[in-house]
DOSETOR-337044 format. One record per residue: residue number from 1; residue in one letter; x, y, z of N, C-alpha, C in turn. Coordinates in Angstrom, 3 decimals, decimal comma. Layout:
<rs>
R  nr rest      n.X      n.Y      n.Z     ca.X     ca.Y     ca.Z      c.X      c.Y      c.Z
R NUM    A        X        Y        Z        X        Y        Z        X        Y        Z
...
</rs>
This chain:
<rs>
R  nr rest      n.X      n.Y      n.Z     ca.X     ca.Y     ca.Z      c.X      c.Y      c.Z
R   1    M   -5,727    7,352  -21,667   -6,080    8,185  -20,542   -4,829    8,426  -19,702
R   2    T   -4,640    9,636  -19,282   -3,522    9,966  -18,408   -4,064   10,393  -17,046
R   3    I   -3,237   10,207  -16,040   -3,582   10,681  -14,702   -2,440   11,566  -14,219
R   4    S   -2,743   12,393  -13,269   -1,712   13,275  -12,725   -0,777   12,475  -11,816
R   5    F    0,403   13,013  -11,614    1,351   12,389  -10,699    0,755   12,335   -9,294
R   6    E    0,006   13,345   -8,917   -0,641   13,366   -7,602   -1,609   12,192   -7,458
R   7    D   -2,359   11,881   -8,519   -3,260   10,724   -8,471   -2,462    9,427   -8,379
R   8    F   -1,386    9,326   -9,123   -0,547    8,121   -9,095    0,015    7,877   -7,695
R   9    K    0,414    8,937   -7,010    0,990    8,815   -5,671   -0,015    8,265   -4,660
R  10    K   -1,288    8,313   -4,972   -2,313    7,803   -4,062   -2,303    6,275   -3,990
R  11    L   -1,811    5,609   -5,033   -1,795    4,153   -5,064   -0,655    3,626   -4,204
R  12    E   -0,998    2,732   -3,278   -0,009    2,090   -2,419    0,214    0,677   -2,936
R  13    V    1,425    0,393   -3,398    1,780   -0,953   -3,834    2,745   -1,509   -2,799
R  14    R    2,411   -2,671   -2,245    3,228   -3,287   -1,200    3,538   -4,736   -1,552
R  15    V    4,612   -5,234   -0,961    4,972   -6,638   -1,095    4,175   -7,427   -0,069
R  16    G    3,577   -8,521   -0,526    2,875   -9,422    0,376    3,354  -10,841    0,167
R  17    R    3,307  -11,639    1,215    3,675  -13,054    1,124    2,397  -13,886    1,250
R  18    I    2,129  -14,693    0,244    0,923  -15,524    0,234    1,113  -16,683    1,210
R  19    E    0,273  -16,717    2,240    0,363  -17,761    3,266   -0,510  -18,964    2,945
R  20    S   -1,645  -18,710    2,294   -2,506  -19,816    1,888   -3,273  -19,400    0,646
R  21    A   -3,673  -20,399   -0,109   -4,448  -20,166   -1,339   -5,406  -21,336   -1,510
R  22    E   -6,642  -21,022   -1,871   -7,615  -22,094   -2,063   -8,631  -21,700   -3,113
R  23    N   -9,175  -22,718   -3,761  -10,244  -22,496   -4,731  -11,490  -22,023   -4,000
R  24    I  -12,309  -21,273   -4,696  -13,577  -20,802   -4,147  -14,685  -21,623   -4,789
R  25    E  -15,457  -22,264   -3,960  -16,554  -23,100   -4,457  -17,504  -22,273   -5,315
R  26    G  -17,794  -22,781   -6,499  -18,708  -22,104   -7,409  -18,019  -21,169   -8,395
R  27    S  -16,714  -21,011   -8,280  -15,986  -20,149   -9,201  -14,908  -20,948   -9,920
R  28    E  -14,840  -20,770  -11,235  -13,813  -21,451  -12,027  -12,509  -20,670  -12,064
R  29    K  -12,560  -19,375  -11,761  -11,345  -18,574  -11,923  -10,797  -17,943  -10,651
R  30    L  -11,606  -17,810   -9,608  -11,133  -17,103   -8,416  -10,446  -18,022   -7,410
R  31    L   -9,364  -17,498   -6,826   -8,703  -18,124   -5,688   -8,807  -17,171   -4,503
R  32    K   -8,925  -17,735   -3,306   -8,911  -16,939   -2,078   -7,501  -17,042   -1,500
R  33    L   -6,848  -15,893   -1,378   -5,495  -15,830   -0,855   -5,492  -15,194    0,528
R  34    A   -4,710  -15,754    1,444   -4,426  -15,113    2,722   -3,011  -14,547    2,571
R  35    V   -2,886  -13,230    2,686   -1,621  -12,560    2,385   -1,116  -11,813    3,614
R  36    D    0,158  -12,048    3,934    0,817  -11,380    5,053    1,503  -10,117    4,549
R  37    F    1,172   -8,991    5,177    1,795   -7,710    4,849    2,612   -7,176    6,025
R  38    G    3,190   -8,073    6,800    4,053   -7,671    7,901    3,324   -6,825    8,926
R  39    E    3,891   -5,683    9,252    3,310   -4,793   10,262    1,926   -4,275    9,879
R  40    Q    1,598   -4,303    8,592    0,282   -3,846    8,132   -0,790   -4,915    8,323
R  41    G   -0,397   -6,113    8,743   -1,349   -7,179    9,038   -1,577   -8,119    7,865
R  42    K   -2,565   -8,972    8,045   -2,915   -9,960    7,029   -4,217   -9,544    6,359
R  43    R   -4,337   -9,925    5,096   -5,541   -9,589    4,331   -5,984  -10,772    3,487
R  44    Q   -7,272  -10,780    3,217   -7,847  -11,746    2,277   -7,955  -11,053    0,922
R  45    I   -7,399  -11,692   -0,089   -7,440  -11,129   -1,431   -7,928  -12,203   -2,387
R  46    L   -8,921  -11,860   -3,195   -9,431  -12,772   -4,210   -8,758  -12,432   -5,526
R  47    A   -8,308  -13,467   -6,226   -7,571  -13,246   -7,475   -8,047  -14,229   -8,541
R  48    G   -8,187  -13,745   -9,760   -8,629  -14,568  -10,885   -7,489  -15,376  -11,482
R  49    L   -6,926  -16,261  -10,694   -5,739  -17,015  -11,108   -5,974  -18,519  -11,220
R  50    A   -7,135  -19,001  -10,841   -7,358  -20,447  -10,703   -7,161  -21,232  -11,996
R  51    K   -7,430  -20,631  -13,141   -7,254  -21,343  -14,408   -5,784  -21,501  -14,779
R  52    H   -4,905  -20,759  -14,135   -3,502  -20,739  -14,530   -2,529  -21,178  -13,440
R  53    Y   -2,940  -21,121  -12,186   -2,052  -21,463  -11,077   -2,774  -22,381  -10,091
R  54    P   -2,199  -23,559   -9,810   -2,774  -24,355   -8,713   -2,483  -23,645   -7,393
R  55    P   -3,408  -23,687   -6,450   -3,201  -22,971   -5,186   -1,868  -23,286   -4,504
R  56    T   -1,450  -24,529   -4,518   -0,211  -24,910   -3,827    1,016  -24,222   -4,421
R  57    E    0,957  -23,841   -5,690    2,084  -23,171   -6,349    2,282  -21,743   -5,837
R  58    L    1,247  -21,169   -5,255    1,303  -19,774   -4,820    1,745  -19,608   -3,368
R  59    I    1,624  -20,652   -2,569    1,938  -20,552   -1,143    3,424  -20,253   -0,952
R  60    G    3,696  -19,211   -0,169    5,062  -18,776    0,099    5,582  -17,738   -0,879
R  61    L    4,842  -17,489   -1,948    5,277  -16,538   -2,967    5,162  -15,100   -2,460
R  62    E    6,197  -14,307   -2,726    6,130  -12,863   -2,493    5,721  -12,220   -3,806
R  63    A    4,767  -11,302   -3,744    4,283  -10,630   -4,948    3,911   -9,200   -4,600
R  64    F    3,649   -8,414   -5,641    3,225   -7,027   -5,458    1,701   -6,965   -5,457
R  65    F    1,164   -6,134   -4,560   -0,282   -5,984   -4,404   -0,649   -4,505   -4,348
R  66    A   -1,762   -4,160   -4,988   -2,373   -2,848   -4,782   -3,028   -2,946   -3,409
R  67    F   -2,503   -2,171   -2,465   -2,822   -2,349   -1,053   -3,986   -1,490   -0,575
R  68    N   -4,130   -0,306   -1,118   -5,119    0,621   -0,569   -6,373    0,761   -1,433
R  69    L   -6,727   -0,309   -2,130   -7,983   -0,297   -2,878   -9,159   -0,454   -1,922
R  70    E  -10,278    0,107   -2,304  -11,503   -0,077   -1,557  -11,873   -1,563   -1,588
R  71    P  -12,247   -2,165   -0,451  -12,639   -3,577   -0,462  -13,806   -3,822   -1,409
R  72    R  -13,818   -5,028   -1,985  -14,857   -5,413   -2,946  -15,374   -6,792   -2,596
R  73    T  -16,658   -7,021   -2,770  -17,241   -8,325   -2,488  -17,446   -9,079   -3,789
R  74    L  -16,879  -10,286   -3,828  -17,007  -11,182   -4,987  -17,401  -12,550   -4,459
R  75    M  -18,386  -13,174   -5,059  -18,822  -14,509   -4,645  -19,122  -14,554   -3,142
R  76    G  -19,594  -13,442   -2,600  -19,936  -13,376   -1,187  -18,750  -13,222   -0,250
R  77    L  -17,542  -13,052   -0,795  -16,336  -12,893    0,020  -15,721  -11,523   -0,234
R  78    E  -15,133  -10,946    0,805  -14,509   -9,632    0,662  -13,065   -9,771    0,185
R  79    S  -12,706   -8,984   -0,812  -11,342   -8,892   -1,291  -10,780   -7,550   -0,843
R  80    Q   -9,614   -7,592   -0,184   -9,038   -6,398    0,430   -7,767   -5,942   -0,271
R  81    G   -7,730   -6,058   -1,582   -6,572   -5,648   -2,361   -6,577   -6,375   -3,699
R  82    M   -5,475   -6,224   -4,440   -5,383   -6,853   -5,761   -3,937   -7,244   -6,035
R  83    I   -3,735   -8,479   -6,467   -2,408   -8,914   -6,855   -2,102   -8,342   -8,238
R  84    L   -0,862   -7,944   -8,477   -0,495   -7,338   -9,754    0,132   -8,370  -10,680
R  85    A   -0,273   -8,332  -11,937    0,206   -9,277  -12,942    0,167   -8,619  -14,310
R  86    V    0,895   -9,211  -15,256    0,844   -8,771  -16,647    0,351   -9,945  -17,482
R  87    D   -0,203   -9,653  -18,652   -0,647  -10,713  -19,553    0,555  -11,366  -20,205
R  88    G    0,619  -12,681  -20,109    1,672  -13,442  -20,760    1,125  -14,164  -21,977
R  89    K    1,849  -15,176  -22,420    1,412  -15,957  -23,571    0,064  -16,595  -23,293
R  90    D   -0,764  -16,620  -24,310   -2,089  -17,242  -24,226   -2,942  -16,665  -23,103
R  91    G   -2,663  -15,412  -22,706   -3,469  -14,749  -21,691   -3,168  -15,161  -20,266
R  92    K   -2,129  -15,984  -20,053   -1,782  -16,386  -18,692   -1,228  -15,181  -17,939
R  93    P   -1,777  -14,890  -16,747   -1,227  -13,786  -15,963    0,138  -14,164  -15,394
R  94    I    1,102  -13,277  -15,561    2,438  -13,452  -14,998    2,528  -12,532  -13,789
R  95    L    2,702  -13,131  -12,617    2,703  -12,364  -11,381    3,965  -11,522  -11,257
R  96    L    3,795  -10,307  -10,787    4,927   -9,409  -10,549    5,457   -9,682   -9,154
R  97    K    6,771   -9,889   -9,058    7,357  -10,211   -7,760    8,743   -9,603   -7,650
R  98    P    9,204   -9,394   -6,409   10,531   -8,810   -6,222   11,626   -9,760   -6,708
R  99    A   12,729   -9,186   -7,162   13,864   -9,976   -7,641   14,634  -10,595   -6,476
R 100    E   14,480  -10,044   -5,285   15,144  -10,549   -4,087   14,118  -10,622   -2,960
R 101    D   14,440  -11,384   -1,904   13,555  -11,443   -0,748   13,490  -10,078   -0,080
R 102    V   12,292   -9,656    0,218   12,086   -8,406    0,967   11,015   -8,667    2,023
R 103    P   11,050   -7,927    3,118   10,052   -8,152    4,171    8,637   -7,832    3,668
R 104    P    7,665   -8,665    4,034    6,279   -8,367    3,686    5,874   -6,992    4,233
R 105    G    5,108   -6,286    3,438    4,627   -4,970    3,827    5,447   -3,830    3,267
R 106    N    6,664   -4,130    2,794    7,471   -3,044    2,219    6,728   -2,414    1,053
R 107    M    6,827   -1,086    0,970    6,120   -0,344   -0,065    7,003   -0,138   -1,281
R 108    V    6,404   -0,256   -2,449    7,098    0,017   -3,711    7,174    1,518   -3,873
R 109    K    8,358    2,000   -4,229    8,551    3,444   -4,412    9,005    3,726   -5,815
</rs>
């Protein structure tokens, strides 16, 4: 499936810094992340990373997030974005992150 360049431009990808991460009771795969996006504020993002990343490993990490997705409710909690990752060996998600420190909230161009 292809999309137009105009549709692609609608997606806002921003750098966020994970301030806290915790397991969600009743879920084997979801983590609740508190993510700082600088001037754009803080957001709660749920991510299916629990089988591959202990929460403490994610705290302080800068990563790329789909920022302007419609909020979604999972396990009774609202997720206000999506962390970006690629499939690695054995299906482990490899998080996409900047090669250098950048301020939270900066937009990917």
